[in-house]
N, C-alpha and C positions, 0 to 999 in steps of 0.2 A: 504494500500500500504506500503510494507516494505521499508527500507532505500535504498536498491539497486534499486528497481523499481522507487522510488522517484528521485534518482540520474539520472537514465536513462531518466525519464520524463523531468527533468530540462535540461539535455543534448539536447534532441530533440527540446525543445522550444527555447533554445539558438541557435541551428543550424538553426531553422526556421527563426529566426530574422537575424542572420548573413548572411545566404544565400540570404535573401531578399535584404539586403544592398549590398551584393556582386553582385547581378544581376544588380543593378543600376550602380555599379562601372564598370562592364564589358560593359553594354549597352552604357555608355557615355565615354568609352575609358579612364577610370581612372580620369576623370575630370567632376564631377557632377555639373551641374548648381545649384545655390542656391535654386531656387524655386522647383526643382525636389528633392533636398536633403531634404528640409522641408517636401515635400509630402511623401517621403519614410519613414521618421520617424513618421509622423502622421498616416500612414497606419498601423503601427505596433500595434496601440491601439486596432484595431479590427482583425488584422491578427493573433495575438498570441492566443486570446481566441477561435477564429474559429478553428484553427488547434489543440488546446488543447482538445477541445470537440471531434474532429474526432479521435485523437490518442487514447484517453481513450475508445471511443466507439468501436474501432476495436481491442482492447486488445493487443496493442503493448508491454505491460509490463508484460504479462503472461509468455513470453519466457525468457530464460536465455542467455545473450550474450555469455557466455562461450561455448554454444552449438547452436549458431546461424545457422539456416538451410534455405533451399529453401522455406520452409513454412513461416518462419519469413520474408523473403524477399518479398514473395508474399503479405502478409498482409501489409507490409510497402509500396509496390507499389500501392495497392488499396487505402490506407489511403492518401498518397501524391496526387494521381490522383484526389480523391474526394475533397481534400482540395483545389487543384488548380482550379477545376471546380467551387466549392463554392465561392472561391475568385473572379473568373472572373464574376460570377453572381452578387456578391455584388457590384463590381466596375461598372458593366453595369447598375444596378438598381439605384445607388445613383449618377451616373455620376461623380465619384471621379476624381478631377483634378490631374495632375502630375504623372499619372501611365500609362506609355506606354504599348501597347499590347505585345511588346517583353518581357517586365518584367514578364508578366503573363505566358509566355512560358518558359522563362529561369529559373525562380525561382524553379519550381518543379524539373527540371533536376538537378540543383545544390544541391537541398535539398535531393533528392534521393541518389546522390553520397555521400553526407556528412554522412547521417544517416546510409545508408547501408554499406558504406566503413568503417566507424568507428566500426561498429559491427563486421565485418569480420576481420578487423585488430586486434581487441581485441581477437577474437577467435584464429587467427593465432599466436598471441603472447602467449596465454595461452597453445596452442598446441605445442609450441616450434619451430614454423617455423620462428619466428623472433628472432634474437640475440641469437639463441640456441647455447649452449656450447656442445650439443650432436650430432650435425649434422654428425660428422665423427666418432662417437663412435659406439660401437656395432659390433658384428661379421657380416662380409659380407655374404649375402645369395642371391641365385637366387630363384625366384618364378616361378613355372611352372603353366601356366594359366594366362590369362589376361582378365578375365571376371568379373562378379559382385563380386564373392567371393574374387578375388585378390584385387579388389578395396576396399572392406571392410577390408581385411587384411592389406593393406598398410595404411589405415586410423588408424587402431588400433596400428600398429607397429610404426607409427610416434610419438606416445607418449611413446615409450619404448626405453631404451638405450641398450637392449639386442641384437637386430638385426638391421642391416642396409641393406636394400634391394638395390642391385646394378643393378638389371636388371630383366626383365620379359621375359619368353619364351612362345610362343603360336603358334599353327599350323595354325591359321587364318592369311593368308598372308596380308590381309587388315590392320592388326594391326602392322605389322612390320615397324619399323622406327618411330612409334608414341610414345606418352608418356602417362602414366597413373599415376595420382598423382605425376607428375614430375619425374617418373621413366621410363626409355626407354624400349620399347619392342624390344629385340635384335634380335629375329629370331624364328625359329621353335624349337620344343622340341628336335629334333635330334641334335641341335647345343649345347646341354648342356655341353658336354665334352670340346669343344673348348672354350666356354664362361667361364666355370669354371676355366680352365687353364689360360686364359687371365686376368681374374679379381681376381685370387687368392682366389676362393671360395671353401669352404669345406662342405657346407651344401646347401640343396635344400628343398624348401617347396612346396608341391603339393597343389595348390589351385583350385581344380577341383571337388568339391563335387557333382555337378550335372552331371558330365560326366559319360559315361558308365563304367562298371567295367573293360572292356578290355582297354579303354583309360587310366584309372588310373593305371592299371597294366603296360602298356607300359611306362608311365611317370616314374614310380618307377624303372622299369628295366633300362631305359636309364640313370637315375641319379645314380643308383647303379653301373652300368657298368662304369660310369665316376669316381667312387671312392668317391662319395659324401655320406654323412650321410643324409638319406631321412626322412623328416618329412611331416606331412599332417595336413590339417585343419579339425575341427570337421564337422560332417554332417550338411548340411544347415538347415535341419529341427530343429536340436538342437539349432543352432545359432538364427534362427528366433523366436523360442519359448522362448528365453531368458535364456535357461539352461546354455549355455556357450558363451564365446566370441570367435569370429573367430580367434583371436590372440592366443588362447590356443592350440597351435600346439602340436602334439604328434608324437612319432615314428610311422612309417608305420609298421603295423602288417601284419602277413600272411593272416589274414581275409580280409584285404583290397585288397590283390592280388587275392584271390580266390573268393571274393564276386561277385555275379551276379546282373543283373538288378532287381529292386524291383518287388516283386510279386503283381499282381493285385488280390485283394480279393473281394469276394462278401459281402461287408460290410452289406448291407441290409439283406441278408440271414443269416449272422452270428449273427446279432442282433436278428433275429427271433429265432435262435437256442439257444442263450446264455443270452440275456438281460432279467433281471428279473427272471431268472430261477436258480434252485439249481444245482450246478455242483460239481462232485467229481473227483479228480485226484489221482490215485495211483502212488507211486514213486514220490510224489510231491516235494521231496527234491533233486532229481537227476537233472542232467543237462538238460535232455529233459522235465521231469515233471515240473521243476521249471519254465522253459521258457514257457511251455504251460500255467501255472498259470498266468504268466505275460501277455501273449497275451489275455487270457480269461478275465483278469481284465479290459482290455480296453473296453469290451462290457457290463460292469456293471451287472454282475450276482447278483441274490438276495442273494446267499450265495455260497462261494467257500470252499469246504472241502478238506483239505490236508490229505491224507492217506499215511503214511510213516513209514517204519520199523526203520530207523535210528533216534534216538532222536536228535542228533546234527544237522543232515540235516533238520529235521523238525523245530528245533529252529531257524536256519538261515533263512529259508523261511518265518517263522512267523515274525521275526524281520524286514525283508525286507518289508513285506507287511504293517506292522504297521507304518513304516516310509514313504514308497512310495505310498501306496494305502490305506490310513486310512479310506476312505469312503467305502471300500469293506468289507462286513461282512465275516469273515473267521472262520473256525473251524479246529483245529489241532488234528488229531487222530493218535496215535502211534499204529501201527498194522501190522501184517504179512498177506500177501495176501493168504497164505495157511490156515489161521485160520478162519474157517467158522463162529465160534461164534463171533469173533471180527468184522468180516465183517457184519454179520447180525445185530449186535448192532449199528454199524455206519450207516448202511442203514436205519434202523428203526428210529434212532434219527434225521437224517438229510434229509431223503427222497429225494435223488438226482434224478433229471430228466435226466441228461446227465452225462455219465461216460467216462473219458479218462484213459485207462489202460496203464501206462508207466512203471510200476514196472517190472524189469527183471534183471537177471544176464546176463551180455553181454560180459565179457572179455574172448575172445576165448581160449587162452592157459591155463588160470587159471581154466576154466570150463571143460577142455578136459579130464583130467585123474582122479585125486583123487576126484574132485568135480562134476563128471558127474551126479551122482544121485541127488545132490542138485540142479544143473542147471535144470535138467528135472523136478523136483518137483516144483521149483519156477516158471519156465517159462510155464509149461503146467498145473500142478495142480493149481497153483496160478491163472492162467487165467480162468480155469474152476470154481474155487470158486468165483472169483469176478463176472464172468458172471452169475452164478447161483443166487448170491445175487441180481444182477441187475434185473434179470428176476422176482424174487420173489417180489422185490420192485416196479415193474412196470416201470422201467427206460425206457425212450423213445429211447435213442441212446447210444450205447456202442461202443467206438472207441478204437481199440487195436493198439499200436505202434509195428510194426514188423521191419524186417531188410532184406537187400539184401543177408545176409548170410543164409537166409532160402531157397534160390534158389540153387538147386543142392548141398545141403550142404555137406561139407567134415568134419564137426566138430560137436560136441555135441551141442554147443550153437546154431548153425544155424539149426540143425535138431529139436531141442526143440522148436525153434520159428516157424518152419514150422508146427510142430505138434500142436502148439497153434493156428495157423491159421486154421488148419483143425477142431479143437475143436469149434472154433467160427462158422465155416460154418455148422457143425453138429448141434449145438445148434440153429442156425437160422432156420433149417429145422423143429424143433419142437416148435418154438416160433413165434407168430405173432405180439405180442405187443412190444417187444424190437428188435430194428434194430441193428445188429452186422456189424460193418465196420472195416476192417483191412487196415492199411497204411504201406507200405513197402518202406523203403529208405535206403540209404547207410550211410557211416561214417559221423558223425556230428563233424564239426571242433571245437576242444577245449573242447569236452565233457570229463567227467571224464573217465580215462582209455584209452583215445585215444592217437594217436602218437604225437600230437602237444605238450601237456604238458610235455611228456617225453623228446622230443627234447629240449624244453626250459631248463629243468633241466640239461640235459647233456651239453648244451652250457654254462650255468652258471657255471658249474664245470670245464670248460676248455676243454671239449670233452673227448673221441671221441663221435661222434654221431653214434648210431648203427642203421643200416637198415638191414632187414633180407635178402633181395635179390635185386640186381641191377635192375631187371625188374618188380618188384612188383608194381601194380597200384591199385588205389582205387578211388571210387566216393566220393566226399566230398560236404557237405552242411554246411551253417552257421546254428547255433542253432536257431536263430529267423526265418530263412527261413523254416527250417524243421517244427517248431511248427506251423507256419502259414499254411503250406500245410496240416498238420494233421487236423487243424480246418476246412479247406476248404473241405477236403475229408469227414470229419465227417458230414458236412452240406449236401454234395451231396449224400452220401450213403443212399440207400433204404433198405439195409439188405443183407448180404452174400457176398458183394464185397471185393475184395482185390485190393486196389489202389496202383499203381506203380508211383513213382514220377519221374519227369524229372530231373535227376541228372547232366545234362550237360556232359562235356567231362571228362573222367577219368584222374587222375593226377598220375604221377610217384612219389612214396614216396621219392626216392632219390632226385628228383627235389625239393620237399618240404624241405628236409634237407638242400639243397644248398641255397634255398631262405632264410631260417631262419638263417643260418650262416651269409649270406651277410647282411641281415637286422639287425643283431645284431652287425654289424661293424667289422666282422672278415673275413678272407679269408680261403679257404679250406686248405691252408698250416698251418694256425694257429689252426683251429679246423678240425680234420680229420674225414672222414666218413669211418666206418668199417662195412663190410657186415658179418652178423652172421649166415645166413642160415634160411630157413623157420622153423617156430615153429610148434608144434603139432597142426594139424587141420587147418593150414593156407593155403590159396590158393594164387596163383600168381595174380589172378584177380577175381573180384566179378561180379556176373551177377544179373540182375533185373528180369529176366524171366527164368523159367526152360525150358528144351528142348521141353516139350510137351505143353507149355503154349503159348497163344496168347493174344493180348490186344485189347480192344475196346476203341475208343476215348470217351472223356467226353467234356462238355462245357468249361472246364478249360484247357488251353494249356499245363500246367505242370503236369497234372494228366491223367493217363490211367487206365483202369480196366483190371487186369490179369484174364484170364479164367483158373483157376487152375483145374487140372485133378483129383487129388486124393480126396477122401472124406471118412469120418469115418461113418460106420453104427452104429445104436443104440447099437447093441451087442458089437461091437469093442470099442465104447466109454465107456460102462459100465465096460468092462474088463480092459481097460486102467486105469480108475480111481480107480478100486479096487487094481490094481497093484501099482499105485503111492501112495496109502494110506497105503500100506503094509510095510513090513520090508525093511531095507536098502539093496540096490543092489550094487554089485561091478561094476567096469568100463566095463568089458567085457559083463556082463549081460545087462547093460544099452545099450551098442552099438548094441548088437544083437537084442534086442527088438526094438530099433529105426529103424534098417534096415528092420524089418518086417513091421513096422507101416508107415514108410516114404519111399516109393519105390525109390525116387531119391537120398536118402542118400547114399553116397559112402565114407566111412571113409578113410582118407589118410593113406596109409601104411608107417610105419617108414622106413627111408632110411638107 
């Protein structure tokens, strides 16, 4: 027993004795007859050892007073109750004189108040609730939400001088007028502007991690419209796992506003697909490929092979895995998906059983003119080379990441991805051992080359924020959400399917720009939005299905199967690959050949 525990033990024994004498004092109205006073002192000779044994037996000194909790109080209640029962039994057996029955009832009540009260007074003092010099320090803030997360937040912030919570807002009318950790619940979320003005608040913290994405978005919009700087607490899963404290608030990001409800995955099925198996990911250093690797790591593959053309991107993902997933066996292969020899060597060395093909050139304007031939070779020939290597190695499942830009494409990038889909379907027709699955989805929020990082840079420079057209809309997904659905589609696919993801409601790009400006603490007067006109190959809106396609439902609510119409014959496939492996072609030759191969491809005419 260390000195702190010994001090607590001495305190409890002293309290036991003092409360025994205090019970007599109260029982006899502060005038104890001499014979009862003598009996009370005599009883201490066996009262103290009896309680000492019980206190030690129940581990009252394993806890720390600084963090006294309901668990400590429960153990204290059991120990005192058992001590009182044992004391009553001893008095009954030995017929001890001078001990009234009321003493046996009054003593444990007083003792529990003394021992428990002192513990919680000590904690209140250490937490700064008693004689605190900081009660009125800190920046005043409103907390949106009055649930468990808010309670945890208030507890953490009570030990900080940075923030002073002046009120809570919650849409649950039953909580209005009540107090949480001595902070009043002032009203519904819609009252945030009025309460902020009344209390002189400039910041709001959203403490609703378990609420739906729509509810969190509404809270952020109400606080933003009130002119408040909006912060949010970390995800509850991270708090409960101990990764972060709930008081580590951060700025609300666009991802918080566009996020949707969590995806339900078939964990058991994904364990069968990935656990203990060798998995290879092409484009492993990219935004989609790297997130796929992180999601796969949770299913404990036997080996995870990173195939990546960029040395720096490969280095980054390797260092991340060494730090975050040290238990996962990894292999880092620098290679080009168009290099058949490099692929053959990698597949022979690591013998993957599942392949996720995420390597692609995807930036629409960049790939539209001077780089059209390279886009076609990388996205089509690269897919064919990886697929052929997978077939030769006896890979069980080949999953290709495609895009909604492959639907009725108006640009080279989209047409090349549609052609890659057709290649996978043609290869499936000639292969029974490898199952080819394609997953088609829209823009991934925050991925390299996407609109969000560009907006962030423009806002950081002071604007303007450039949007191509006031009516342009896009489907958006979070990177983890996209990766999870790719895994789920890979599990469900039996070969030849093109899975279409439920992308939710499309979002106007100009609305994204406005949200990002507001979340960065600016107004549209301070950061202007400028419309620049549609870029080469760009559409006003994206589609997930071509005009001639229909979908079939799947067991997963966010996945459907597109019934694609076009297919490549064996002769057409051979001619295509011979062309792609030949001499470089100019932009017009590429687009003319694409128009022949992809019937739905309709190049956008320059205006």
